[in-house]
ZAMARGU-4260 file (C-alpha; in steps of 0.2 Angstrom, whole numbers, plus 5000, padded with zeros to 4 digits):
<rodrens>
0) 5010/4937/4895 | 5011/4918/4892 | 4996/4907/4896 | 5007/4894/4903 | 5014/4906/4917
5) 4996/4908/4923 | 4990/4890/4920 | 5005/4883/4931 | 4997/4891/4946 | 4979/4884/4943
10) 4980/4870/4956 | 4988/4882/4969 | 4974/4894/4966 | 4960/4881/4968 | 4968/4876/4985
15) 4969/4893/4991 | 4951/4897/4987 | 4946/4881/4996 | 4954/4889/5011 | 4942/4904/5009
20) 4926/4895/5005 | 4922/4893/5024 | 4922/4912/5026 | 4905/4919/5027 | 4898/4928/5011
25) 4901/4947/5011 | 4888/4957/5020 | 4892/4972/5008 | 4891/4963/4991 | 4878/4975/4986
30) 4884/4991/4994 | 4869/5002/4991 | 4854/5009/5000 | 4839/4998/5000 | 4827/5005/4986
35) 4841/5009/4974 | 4850/5024/4967 | 4835/5036/4968 | 4833/5033/4987 | 4851/5036/4990
40) 4851/5052/4981 | 4835/5058/4991 | 4844/5053/5007 | 4859/5063/5002 | 4849/5079/4997
45) 4840/5078/5013 | 4856/5078/5023 | 4863/5092/5012 | 4849/5103/5015 | 4851/5103/5034
50) 4870/5107/5033 | 4878/5124/5036 | 4893/5130/5026 | 4904/5125/5041 | 4897/5107/5042
55) 4900/5106/5023 | 4918/5112/5024 | 4921/5099/5038 | 4916/5085/5027 | 4930/5089/5015
60) 4943/5088/5028 | 4953/5072/5033 | 4963/5073/5049 | 4977/5062/5056 | 4973/5057/5074
65) 4984/5060/5089 | 4984/5049/5105 | 4984/5051/5124 | 4997/5042/5134 | 4985/5027/5136
70) 4984/5025/5118 | 4966/5032/5116 | 4962/5046/5104 | 4967/5063/5111 | 4956/5078/5116
75) 4964/5087/5101 | 4956/5074/5090 | 4939/5076/5098 | 4940/5094/5096 | 4944/5093/5078
80) 4929/5080/5075 | 4917/5090/5085 | 4922/5108/5081 | 4927/5107/5063 | 4914/5092/5060
85) 4928/5083/5050 | 4921/5070/5038 | 4936/5058/5039 | 4951/5052/5048 | 4967/5042/5044
90) 4975/5032/5057 | 4994/5029/5058 | 5002/5020/5073 | 5000/5002/5078 | 4988/4994/5090
95) 4980/4977/5094 | 4964/4972/5086 | 4953/4976/5101 | 4962/4992/5104 | 4960/4998/5086
100) 4941/4994/5087 | 4939/5003/5103 | 4949/5018/5096 | 4938/5019/5080 | 4922/5017/5090
105) 4927/5032/5101 | 4930/5042/5085 | 4913/5037/5078 | 4905/5041/5095 | 4912/5059/5094
110) 4905/5061/5077 | 4888/5054/5081 | 4887/5067/5095 | 4888/5082/5083 | 4872/5091/5078
115) 4869/5080/5062 | 4879/5064/5068 | 4886/5061/5051 | 4898/5045/5052 | 4916/5046/5049
120) 4926/5038/5034 | 4940/5030/5043 | 4955/5026/5032 | 4972/5019/5032 | 4986/5013/5020
125) 4984/4994/5021 | 4993/4991/5004 | 4999/4974/5010 | 4987/4969/5024 | 4979/4975/5039
130) 4995/4971/5048 | 5001/4988/5043 | 4991/4994/5058 | 4990/4978/5068 | 5007/4970/5067
135) 5009/4953/5076 | 4990/4951/5074 | 4983/4954/5057 | 4988/4945/5041 | 5003/4951/5031
140) 5005/4948/5012 | 5019/4952/5000 | 5021/4970/4994 | 5011/4972/4978 | 5026/4968/4967
145) 5026/4951/4975 | 5008/4949/4972 | 5011/4953/4954 | 5025/4940/4953 | 5012/4926/4955
150) 5004/4933/4939 | 4987/4928/4946 | 4974/4942/4948 | 4963/4930/4958 | 4977/4930/4971
155) 4977/4949/4971 | 4959/4948/4974 | 4960/4935/4988 | 4973/4945/4997 | 4962/4961/4996
160) 4947/4951/5002 | 4956/4945/5018 | 4964/4962/5021 | 4946/4970/5019 | 4938/4957/5031
165) 4951/4961/5044 | 4950/4980/5041 | 4932/4981/5042 | 4931/4970/5058 | 4940/4984/5068
170) 4931/4999/5060 | 4941/5004/5044 | 4930/5008/5030 | 4942/5016/5017 | 4958/5008/5012
175) 4971/5019/5002 | 4975/5004/4990 | 4978/4997/4978 | 4994/5006/4971 | 4990/5008/4952
180) 5007/5016/4948 | 5017/5007/4934 | 5034/5006/4941 | 5044/5010/4925 | 5059/5018/4934
185) 5070/5005/4943 | 5077/5020/4953 | 5060/5026/4959 | 5063/5030/4978 | 5045/5029/4984
190) 5035/5017/4974 | 5046/5002/4970 | 5039/4986/4977 | 5023/4995/4982 | 5018/4994/4963
195) 5012/4979/4954 | 5027/4981/4942 | 5032/4988/4925 | 5019/4980/4914 | 5004/4990/4911
200) 4992/4976/4907 | 4997/4966/4922 | 4996/4981/4934 | 4979/4985/4926 | 4973/4967/4929
205) 4979/4966/4947 | 4972/4983/4951 | 4955/4978/4944 | 4955/4962/4955 | 4959/4972/4971
210) 4947/4986/4968 | 4933/4973/4966 | 4938/4963/4981 | 4940/4977/4993 | 4923/4985/4989
215) 4914/4968/4989 | 4919/4966/5007 | 4913/4984/5012 | 4929/4994/5011 | 4931/5008/4999
220) 4946/5006/4988 | 4957/5020/4982 | 4967/5018/4966 | 4983/5029/4968 | 4993/5039/4964
225) 4984/5047/4949 | 4989/5050/4936 | 5004/5039/4939 | 5019/5040/4951 | 5029/5026/4943
230) 5042/5035/4933 | 5048/5047/4946 | 5066/5049/4953 | 5061/5061/4967 | 5051/5055/4983
235) 5036/5067/4984 | 5038/5066/5003 | 5054/5075/5001 | 5052/5086/4985 | 5041/5089/4970
240) 5044/5077/4956 | 5041/5081/4938 | 5039/5069/4924 | 5042/5074/4906 | 5036/5060/4895
245) 5023/5064/4881 | 5004/5062/4882 | 5005/5046/4872 | 5017/5038/4885 | 5005/5044/4899
250) 4990/5036/4890 | 4998/5020/4884 | 5008/5016/4900 | 5003/5025/4915 | 4984/5029/4914
255) 4977/5012/4909 | 4977/5005/4927 | 4967/5020/4933 | 4955/5018/4919 | 4954/4999/4924
260) 4950/5004/4942 | 4936/5016/4936 | 4929/5003/4925 | 4930/4991/4940 | 4919/5004/4950
265) 4932/5011/4962 | 4924/5023/4973 | 4939/5034/4976 | 4955/5039/4968 | 4970/5047/4977
270) 4980/5061/4968 | 4999/5062/4966 | 5010/5077/4971 | 5019/5077/4955 | 5020/5088/4939
275) 5015/5079/4924 | 5020/5090/4910 | 5009/5082/4897 | 4994/5087/4906 | 4999/5103/4916
280) 5017/5109/4915 | 5015/5121/4930 | 5005/5113/4944 | 5006/5096/4953 | 4991/5084/4949
285) 4984/5087/4966 | 4982/5106/4963 | 4978/5105/4945 | 4961/5109/4937 | 4968/5102/4921
290) 4972/5085/4928 | 4958/5083/4940 | 4942/5092/4934 | 4948/5092/4916 | 4956/5075/4913
295) 4950/5063/4927 | 4932/5069/4928 | 4931/5076/4910 | 4940/5065/4899 | 4939/5049/4909
300) 4921/5052/4916 | 4925/5048/4934 | 4913/5054/4946 | 4918/5046/4963 | 4928/5053/4977
305) 4945/5061/4974 | 4956/5062/4989 | 4973/5071/4990 | 4989/5062/4996 | 4995/5070/5012
310) 4996/5088/5011 | 5010/5090/5023 | 5022/5081/5011 | 5036/5092/5006 | 5030/5092/4987
315) 5016/5103/4993 | 5020/5110/5010 | 5037/5118/5004 | 5029/5126/4989 | 5012/5132/4995
320) 5004/5137/5011 | 4993/5124/5019 | 4977/5134/5017 | 4981/5140/5000 | 4985/5122/4994
325) 4969/5115/5002 | 4958/5128/4993 | 4968/5125/4976 | 4965/5106/4978 | 4946/5107/4981
330) 4945/5120/4966 | 4955/5108/4955 | 4942/5094/4958 | 4947/5085/4974 | 4933/5081/4987
335) 4944/5077/5002 | 4960/5084/5008 | 4972/5075/5020 | 4978/5087/5034 | 4991/5084/5047
340) 4988/5082/5065 | 4995/5099/5070 | 4981/5111/5077 | 4989/5125/5067 | 4987/5116/5050
345) 4969/5110/5054 | 4964/5128/5059 | 4972/5135/5043 | 4964/5122/5032 | 4947/5125/5040
350) 4948/5144/5040 | 4954/5144/5022 | 4940/5133/5016 | 4927/5143/5026 | 4933/5159/5018
355) 4933/5152/5001 | 4915/5146/5003 | 4909/5163/5011 | 4918/5174/4997 | 4913/5163/4983
360) 4930/5158/4979 | 4923/5141/4981 | 4906/5141/4973 | 4891/5134/4982 | 4888/5122/4968
365) 4906/5116/4968 | 4905/5114/4987 | 4889/5105/4987 | 4895/5092/4973 | 4910/5087/4984
370) 4900/5086/5000 | 4887/5075/4990 | 4901/5063/4984 | 4907/5061/5002 | 4889/5058/5009
375) 4886/5046/4995 | 4901/5035/5000 | 4895/5035/5018 | 4878/5030/5014 | 4882/5018/5000
380) 4893/5008/5013 | 4879/5009/5026 | 4890/5019/5039 | 4875/5028/5046 | 4869/5012/5054
385) 4885/5002/5054 | 4897/5014/5061 | 4902/5004/5076 | 4910/4987/5078 | 4912/4974/5091
390) 4929/4974/5098 | 4928/4956/5105 | 4922/4949/5089 | 4936/4959/5080 | 4949/4949/5089
395) 4941/4933/5083 | 4942/4939/5065 | 4959/4946/5064 | 4974/4934/5060 | 4963/4918/5057
400) 4974/4903/5053 | 4965/4901/5036 | 4970/4919/5032 | 4988/4916/5037 | 4989/4899/5027
405) 4983/4909/5012 | 4996/4922/5014 | 5010/4910/5016 | 5005/4901/5000 | 5004/4917/4991
410) 5021/4922/4998 | 5029/4906/4991 | 5021/4908/4974 | 5028/4926/4974 | 5046/4922/4978
415) 5056/4923/4962 | 5071/4912/4959 | 5081/4924/4947 | 5098/4914/4946 | 5104/4897/4952
420) 5120/4893/4944 | 5127/4876/4948 | 5111/4872/4957 | 5117/4881/4973 | 5099/4881/4979
425) 5090/4873/4987 | 5103/4873/5002 | 5106/4858/5012 | 5095/4855/5028 | 5102/4848/5044
430) 5120/4850/5039 | 5131/4862/5049 | 5130/4881/5051 | 5121/4894/5041 | 5128/4912/5042
435) 5114/4925/5039 | 5120/4943/5035 | 5111/4959/5030 | 5106/4976/5035 | 5087/4974/5040
440) 5077/4961/5048 | 5091/4948/5049 | 5085/4940/5065 | 5068/4937/5058 | 5075/4929/5042
445) 5087/4919/5052 | 5074/4913/5064 | 5064/4906/5050 | 5079/4898/5042 | 5083/4890/5058
450) 5066/4883/5060 | 5065/4877/5042 | 5083/4870/5039 | 5087/4862/5056 | 5104/4870/5054
455) 5113/4880/5067 | 5112/4898/5063 | 5123/4913/5066 | 5119/4931/5061 | 5127/4948/5058
460) 5118/4964/5054 | 5126/4980/5049 | 5123/4996/5058 | 5116/5005/5043 | 5110/5001/5025
465) 5128/5005/5019 | 5140/4994/5029 | 5158/5001/5033 | 5174/4992/5028 | 5177/4987/5047
470) 5159/4980/5048 | 5162/4970/5032 | 5178/4963/5038 | 5170/4957/5054 | 5156/4949/5044
475) 5168/4940/5033 | 5177/4933/5049 | 5161/4927/5056 | 5156/4918/5040 | 5173/4909/5038
480) 5167/4895/5049 | 5150/4893/5041 | 5144/4879/5029 | 5132/4890/5019 | 5129/4909/5018
485) 5113/4919/5015 | 5114/4938/5012 | 5098/4948/5014 | 5101/4963/5002 | 5090/4979/5003
490) 5089/4994/4993 | 5077/5009/4990 | 5083/5013/4973 | 5101/5009/4971 | 5110/4995/4981
495) 5122/5004/4992 | 5141/5002/4989 | 5144/4994/5006 | 5131/4980/5003 | 5139/4977/4986
500) 5156/4976/4995 | 5149/4964/5008 | 5141/4952/4995 | 5157/4952/4985 | 5168/4948/5000
505) 5157/4934/5006 | 5156/4927/4988 | 5174/4925/4988 | 5174/4913/5003 | 5171/4898/4991
510) 5155/4892/5000 | 5137/4891/4994 | 5131/4909/4994 | 5113/4914/4991 | 5108/4932/4990
515) 5090/4936/4995 | 5083/4953/4990 | 5071/4958/5003 | 5067/4974/4994 | 5068/4978/4976
520) 5073/4964/4963 | 5085/4975/4954 | 5099/4972/4967 | 5107/4958/4956 | 5112/4972/4944
525) 5126/4977/4956 | 5132/4959/4960 | 5129/4949/4944 | 5143/4937/4948 | 5133/4929/4963
530) 5127/4911/4959 | 5111/4911/4968 | 5099/4926/4969 | 5080/4926/4974 | 5068/4941/4976
535) 5055/4941/4989 | 5047/4959/4987 | 5046/4959/5006 | 5051/4976/5012 | 5047/4994/5006
540) 5055/5010/5009 | 5049/5011/5027 | 5058/4994/5031 | 5042/4988/5040 | 5044/4970/5045
545) 5036/4956/5034 | 5038/4939/5043 | 5026/4931/5031 | 5038/4934/5016 | 5054/4930/5026
550) 5046/4914/5031 | 5042/4910/5013 | 5060/4915/5008 | 5067/4903/5020 | 5056/4889/5014
555) 5061/4892/4996 | 5079/4892/5001 | 5077/4875/5008 | 5067/4866/4995 | 5049/4874/4993
560) 5045/4877/4975 | 5047/4895/4970 | 5032/4901/4960 | 5036/4919/4956 | 5041/4927/4939
565) 5049/4944/4938 | 5035/4958/4936 | 5049/4970/4930 | 5064/4968/4919 | 5082/4969/4925
570) 5091/4979/4912 | 5104/4969/4903 | 5101/4953/4913 | 5083/4947/4914 | 5067/4951/4906
575) 5049/4953/4912 | 5042/4936/4916 | 5059/4927/4920 | 5059/4915/4934 | 5067/4898/4938
580) 5060/4883/4947 | 5069/4868/4956
</rodrens>
């Protein structure tokens, strides 16, 4: 990586950190029990000595919560926490900051009311900001590939600090991020823009920065998905992927970000539901003693929490029973298993673990070691006396203007101008009509374009990611009267044929046409003839809105300096690190 790429962003970084200097120093900068490691171990042993097998087993379970009609946690969730003594929960769904804080406080109250009152680890997937659970309130950042496009690890750290501050304010204490997968397969259907890219060194540096930042702010980081999900062509939500590269490739390309995370002190690592033949040709990493106990703990020397990815994903659930898979995962070296919100699955998981503990299938020593790791995380992050948050204060922390300013600046520095033949960009402001077309989030992009450009804006959005010929004809007819055209392309792996046809048809109208990839940057492979193409890394496979990045895209379209460089190569067209400026 060239030094000039990084040095070019120095002034911007200094200004961004100036925004952040007025934020109070982190409370959790030293997340330890007063008196040091020895006192922490004594505290853990004291609690462990009080626990029954049933209470120990509960600490190994993470459940997804369910809600009542009023949005509060359900009776089923209360029963799981109090009957199974579960040690952790993961939240999905979307709520306001105050509602999120009240929700999590209720979960913690139910846990406190159990015999031993052990606090909960409360987790979420906040890969690109706390807005993943609090949209329209919390701060949104680029997907991680966009963060990597800045080539500035300090900005990765800054985004993680802000995310952690917002998450901790409402009660989250565990974030399943950063994604440490090296995305070497452009057709990867599940990782893509969630990864920091294809370059092992860059992914490692970004991973290190985010692990340190999350944990400095009192939120446990979780590097995922070990030992690397970046070269798969099957989505593990839908099937069981297998990667066949040799051990040298694994150790040189895919493992370094995880070893970097361990060196940075990550307190948890999430497993991948994939078979890595170089380590175990028979079992997915989540269930493999060779991968978890043998390699991760043995060879890499990792002794923090190991948490499974969701056990209800098809890679596991269609090949093993829930109870069977849970016991296999714990035996393999995992400490926490992520269980679905179905009562049947929770009962099956709990009963299988209890049976394994009672019969010796899961040894007492093994069970105790996993429970001690869970307790260590809770006490290290002071959850026994900081389990509750103030919902009113949470509202004041979330979405602060300085946070959003930082996100917007990072966004503009991530937007990558890949092609600009004949200086099509920047587009003209205050001149006629801009036609905005695409398959996702067209209105959000169009609204930003209208605000930034001062132009009249017309829009068209297809009914699916693969527009039909009649839809394309309708779009072309609408575009004929426009002065400039912006097309928002989106793909999960390969750009659908209908989008290729749409872009080609609009490109033949002899008007300024700019293609804005709101997902993967690889879309230009399918329409190399376009004169202007930029990548925003805004949307992942779940098409969740990202107004921050679409606003940044609009600003760059109309003259803001694009700062991004490709964190991946585009075969036959552009190399890693390519990126233009005005």
